[in-house]
C-alpha positions as CSV (number, residue, x, y, z in Angstrom):
1,M,255.5,129.4,139.3
2,F,257.6,131.2,136.6
3,N,260.9,132.8,135.9
4,I,261.8,136.4,135.5
5,D,264.3,137.3,132.8
6,P,266.6,140.2,133.9
7,R,267.6,140.7,130.2
8,D,263.9,141.3,129.2
9,P,263.4,144.9,128.3
10,R,260.1,144.9,130.3
11,A,260.2,145.9,134.0
12,L,260.2,143.0,136.5
13,Y,256.7,143.9,137.7
14,E,255.4,143.9,134.2
15,Q,256.8,140.4,133.6
16,I,255.0,139.2,136.8
17,I,251.8,140.7,135.6
18,D,252.2,139.1,132.1
19,H,253.1,135.7,133.6
20,I,250.0,135.7,135.9
21,K,247.7,136.8,133.1
22,E,249.2,134.1,130.8
23,Q,248.6,131.4,133.4
24,V,245.0,132.6,133.8
25,I,244.4,132.5,130.0
26,K,245.9,129.0,129.8
27,G,243.8,127.8,132.6
28,T,246.8,127.0,134.8
29,L,245.4,129.5,137.3
30,K,241.7,129.5,137.8
31,P,239.3,131.8,139.7
32,G,239.6,131.0,143.4
33,D,243.2,129.7,143.1
34,Q,245.5,131.2,145.7
35,V,248.7,133.0,144.4
36,P,251.8,133.2,146.6
37,S,252.0,136.0,149.1
38,V,254.2,139.0,148.2
39,R,257.0,137.8,150.4
40,Q,256.8,134.2,149.1
41,L,256.9,135.3,145.4
42,A,259.7,137.8,146.1
43,S,261.7,135.1,147.8
44,M,261.0,132.5,145.0
45,L,262.1,135.0,142.3
46,T,264.8,136.6,144.4
47,I,263.6,140.1,143.8
48,N,262.5,143.0,146.0
49,A,259.1,142.6,147.7
50,N,258.1,146.1,146.6
51,T,258.4,144.9,142.9
52,V,256.0,142.1,143.6
53,M,253.7,144.5,145.5
54,K,253.6,146.8,142.5
55,A,252.6,143.9,140.2
56,Y,249.9,142.7,142.7
57,N,248.5,146.3,143.1
58,E,248.2,146.6,139.3
59,L,246.6,143.1,139.0
60,E,244.1,144.2,141.7
61,R,243.4,147.4,139.9
62,Q,242.7,145.4,136.8
63,Q,240.4,143.1,139.0
64,L,242.4,140.0,138.1
65,I,243.3,139.2,141.7
66,E,241.8,140.0,145.0
67,T,243.3,140.0,148.5
68,I,241.2,138.8,151.4
69,R,242.7,139.9,154.7
70,G,243.9,137.0,156.8
71,K,243.4,134.5,154.0
72,G,245.6,135.6,151.1
73,T,245.5,136.6,147.5
74,F,243.4,134.8,145.0
75,I,242.6,134.8,141.3
76,A,239.3,136.8,141.1
77,Q,236.1,135.6,139.6
78,L,236.0,137.4,136.2
79,P,232.7,138.6,134.9
80,E,231.9,137.5,131.3
81,K,233.0,139.9,128.6
82,A,234.2,142.6,131.0
83,I,235.7,145.2,128.8
84,N,237.6,148.1,130.4
85,E,237.3,150.9,127.8
86,S,240.4,152.8,128.9
87,Q,242.4,149.6,128.9
88,L,241.1,148.8,125.4
89,I,242.1,152.2,124.1
90,S,245.6,151.8,125.6
91,I,246.0,148.3,123.9
92,Q,244.7,149.7,120.6
93,K,247.4,152.4,120.7
94,E,250.1,149.7,121.4
95,L,248.8,147.6,118.5
96,K,248.8,150.6,116.2
97,S,252.4,151.3,117.1
98,S,253.4,147.6,116.6
99,C,251.5,147.4,113.2
100,L,253.2,150.5,112.0
101,A,256.7,149.1,113.0
102,L,255.9,145.8,111.2
103,H,254.7,147.7,108.1
104,Y,258.0,149.6,108.0
105,M,259.8,146.3,108.3
106,G,258.2,145.3,105.1
107,L,255.5,143.0,106.3
108,S,252.2,142.9,104.5
109,K,248.8,143.0,106.2
110,E,248.5,139.3,105.7
111,D,251.9,138.7,107.3
112,V,251.0,140.9,110.3
113,L,247.7,139.0,110.8
114,E,249.6,135.7,110.6
115,E,252.0,136.9,113.2
116,V,249.2,138.0,115.5
117,S,247.4,134.7,115.0
118,Q,250.5,132.7,115.8
119,I,251.2,134.7,118.9
120,Y,247.6,134.2,120.1
121,E,247.7,130.5,119.4
122,D,251.0,130.1,121.2
123,L,249.5,132.0,124.2
124,L,246.6,129.5,124.4
125,R,248.7,126.4,123.8
126,E,249.5,124.4,126.9
127,E,253.1,124.6,128.1
Protein backbone atom coordinates (compact mmCIF):
# COMPACT_ATOMS: atom_id res chain seq x y z
CA MET A 1 0.00 0.00 0.00
CA PHE A 2 2.74 2.46 1.03
CA ASN A 3 5.94 2.76 2.99
CA ILE A 4 6.62 4.47 6.28
CA ASP A 5 9.86 6.41 6.62
CA PRO A 6 11.32 6.17 10.14
CA ARG A 7 13.57 9.17 9.36
CA ASP A 8 10.57 11.36 8.54
CA PRO A 9 10.06 13.94 11.32
CA ARG A 10 6.31 13.28 11.31
CA ALA A 11 4.91 10.66 13.67
CA LEU A 12 4.21 7.26 12.10
CA TYR A 13 0.45 7.64 12.54
CA GLU A 14 0.58 11.01 10.76
CA GLN A 15 2.42 9.41 7.85
CA ILE A 16 -0.33 6.77 7.59
CA ILE A 17 -3.01 9.47 7.62
CA ASP A 18 -1.21 11.49 4.95
CA HIS A 19 -0.65 8.44 2.72
CA ILE A 20 -4.31 7.43 2.86
CA LYS A 21 -5.47 11.00 2.18
CA GLU A 22 -3.03 11.26 -0.74
CA GLN A 23 -4.33 8.01 -2.24
CA VAL A 24 -7.91 9.28 -1.93
CA ILE A 25 -7.00 12.57 -3.64
CA LYS A 26 -5.20 10.73 -6.45
CA GLY A 27 -8.16 8.40 -6.91
CA THR A 28 -6.17 5.29 -6.03
CA LEU A 29 -8.60 4.76 -3.16
CA LYS A 30 -12.23 5.53 -3.89
CA PRO A 31 -15.30 5.73 -1.66
CA GLY A 32 -16.36 2.21 -0.79
CA ASP A 33 -12.87 0.72 -1.18
CA GLN A 34 -11.79 -1.42 1.72
CA VAL A 35 -8.58 -0.56 3.54
CA PRO A 36 -6.51 -3.16 5.38
CA SER A 37 -7.51 -4.02 8.92
CA VAL A 38 -5.47 -2.53 11.75
CA ARG A 39 -3.61 -5.82 12.23
CA GLN A 40 -3.01 -6.30 8.51
CA LEU A 41 -1.59 -2.80 8.02
CA ALA A 42 0.52 -3.04 11.19
CA SER A 43 1.94 -6.32 9.93
CA MET A 44 2.57 -4.95 6.42
CA LEU A 45 4.37 -1.88 7.80
CA THR A 46 6.00 -3.78 10.70
CA ILE A 47 4.78 -1.25 13.25
CA ASN A 48 2.68 -1.44 16.39
CA ALA A 49 -1.05 -2.00 15.86
CA ASN A 50 -1.79 0.84 18.30
CA THR A 51 -0.07 3.25 15.90
CA VAL A 52 -2.32 2.14 13.05
CA MET A 53 -5.35 2.32 15.37
CA LYS A 54 -4.47 5.92 16.26
CA ALA A 55 -4.28 6.82 12.54
CA TYR A 56 -7.58 5.06 11.78
CA ASN A 57 -9.30 6.76 14.73
CA GLU A 58 -8.19 10.16 13.43
CA LEU A 59 -9.29 9.30 9.87
CA GLU A 60 -12.70 8.24 11.25
CA ARG A 61 -12.93 11.47 13.24
CA GLN A 62 -12.25 13.35 10.00
CA GLN A 63 -14.94 11.19 8.33
CA LEU A 64 -12.51 9.89 5.70
CA ILE A 65 -13.00 6.23 6.63
CA GLU A 66 -15.77 4.29 8.28
CA THR A 67 -15.69 0.97 10.06
CA ILE A 68 -18.58 -1.42 9.63
CA ARG A 69 -18.58 -4.10 12.31
CA GLY A 70 -18.07 -7.55 10.89
CA LYS A 71 -17.23 -6.21 7.42
CA GLY A 72 -14.15 -4.00 7.75
CA THR A 73 -12.95 -0.47 7.25
CA PHE A 74 -13.79 1.45 4.09
CA ILE A 75 -13.16 4.81 2.46
CA ALA A 76 -16.23 6.89 3.33
CA GLN A 77 -18.57 8.56 0.87
CA LEU A 78 -17.54 12.18 1.07
CA PRO A 79 -20.16 14.90 0.80
CA GLU A 80 -19.39 17.54 -1.80
CA LYS A 81 -17.54 20.58 -0.48
CA ALA A 82 -17.63 19.46 3.13
CA ILE A 83 -15.62 22.05 5.02
CA ASN A 84 -14.72 21.51 8.62
CA GLU A 85 -14.26 25.04 10.01
CA SER A 86 -11.95 24.06 12.89
CA GLN A 87 -9.79 21.99 10.55
CA LEU A 88 -9.66 24.87 8.08
CA ILE A 89 -8.50 27.26 10.83
CA SER A 90 -5.80 24.79 11.89
CA ILE A 91 -4.55 24.43 8.30
CA GLN A 92 -4.55 28.21 7.85
CA LYS A 93 -2.32 28.53 10.94
CA GLU A 94 0.08 25.94 9.50
CA LEU A 95 0.14 27.76 6.16
CA LYS A 96 0.79 31.08 7.87
CA SER A 97 3.73 29.58 9.74
CA SER A 98 5.12 28.02 6.55
CA CYS A 99 4.72 31.25 4.57
CA LEU A 100 6.50 33.18 7.30
CA ALA A 101 9.40 30.70 7.25
CA LEU A 102 9.62 30.90 3.45
CA HIS A 103 9.58 34.71 3.61
CA TYR A 104 12.50 34.70 6.04
CA MET A 105 14.33 32.31 3.70
CA GLY A 106 14.13 35.09 1.11
CA LEU A 107 11.37 33.77 -1.13
CA SER A 108 9.05 36.30 -2.74
CA LYS A 109 5.27 35.99 -2.75
CA GLU A 110 5.47 34.71 -6.33
CA ASP A 111 8.08 32.11 -5.35
CA VAL A 112 5.89 30.90 -2.47
CA LEU A 113 2.84 30.65 -4.73
CA GLU A 114 4.90 28.71 -7.29
CA GLU A 115 6.08 26.29 -4.58
CA VAL A 116 2.52 25.71 -3.37
CA SER A 117 1.30 25.26 -6.93
CA GLN A 118 4.04 22.71 -7.63
CA ILE A 119 3.29 20.76 -4.45
CA TYR A 120 -0.41 20.70 -5.33
CA GLU A 121 0.30 19.52 -8.89
CA ASP A 122 2.68 16.82 -7.63
CA LEU A 123 0.01 15.66 -5.21
CA LEU A 124 -2.56 15.21 -7.97
CA ARG A 125 -0.15 13.66 -10.44
CA GLU A 126 -0.44 9.90 -10.76
CA GLU A 127 2.39 7.92 -9.24
